[in-house]
Structure formats: structure tokens, C-alpha cells
N, C-alpha and C positions, 0 to 999 in steps of 0.2 A: 423478774424479782428485783426489787430495789434493795441496795445494800447501803447501810448507813452506820457510822460510828459516832459516838458523841461522848466527850469527856464530861464528867460531873464538875460542878463549880469547885469543890474541894480539891479534885485532881488537878484542875487548871491552876489553882492557887499553889499547890505543892510543886508543880512543874515550874511555875514562875519563880518561886522562891529558890529552888535548887539551881535553876539556871542563873539567877541573879547572884547567888553566892559565888558561883564559878566565874561569872563575868566581873564581879566586883573584886575578886582576888586578882584577876588579871589587870583590871584598871588600877588597883593599888600598886601592884608591882611595876607596871609601866610608869605610873605617876611618880613613884619613888625613884626610878631610874632616871627620869627626865628632870625632877626637881631636887632630888637629894634630901627631901624633907619628909619625915614620917608624918608629921602633922598635916602638912599640905596634901600629901598623898591620901591620907585618911579622910580628910575633908572632901576631896574630889571623889573618892570611892563611895562615901556615904550618900553624897548628893546624886550621883549617877545611879546608885542602887535604888533609891526611892522612886526616881522618875522612870527608869527603865523597867522596874518591876510592874508598875501600873500599865505602861505601854505594852509590855509583853502579854499581860493578862487580857487586856482589850483586844490585842491582835489575835491571841489564841481563841477567844470567844467569837470574834468575827469570823475566823476561818472555820470554826466548828458549825457555823450556820450556813456555810457554803457547801452545797451538795455535790460539787464537782469531784469526781474520781476518789470517792471514799470507799473504803472496804471495811468489813467487819460484820457486825450483827445486822440481820435484815430488819426492815422496818416493821415487820410483823413479830419480831422477837425470835425468829427461828433462823438457823443458819442454813 
């Protein structure tokens, strides 16, 4: 029996957005600590959010195509 899970595109997008919010808050805080500038920290956080959200989405979709060690719904739709 082959077992396979697959996230929908909207789910992958939602995961990417929620992760980027978390990561961007972290980037903003660290940038502010290092620079002392809210404006510079915000600019860094916004730039990194845009690029890393796209990279995460592409990474997630690539991994969903890899059949290695997946668990969940069987290929026939039955568990």
C-alpha cells in the first residue's frame, strides 16, 4: 500500500505566510537590536519577507513532489 500526503496550493501559501510573519518579526527585532533604527529594521524585514516567502513556497512544493517517507492518505484515497 502506498501512502502519500499532499498539501493543496492554498494550504502551502497559508503556511508560507504564517511562517514568514514569524520569521520577519524575528528579523525585525534582530535588525533593530543591531542597527538601532526602526526604519532600517523595517526595510530589512520587508525585503526578507518578500524573497523568503517565495523561496519557502517553492521549497514546500518541491518537497510535496518527493515521495520519500510520506505518511497520511493512501494513493487510492483510503487509509
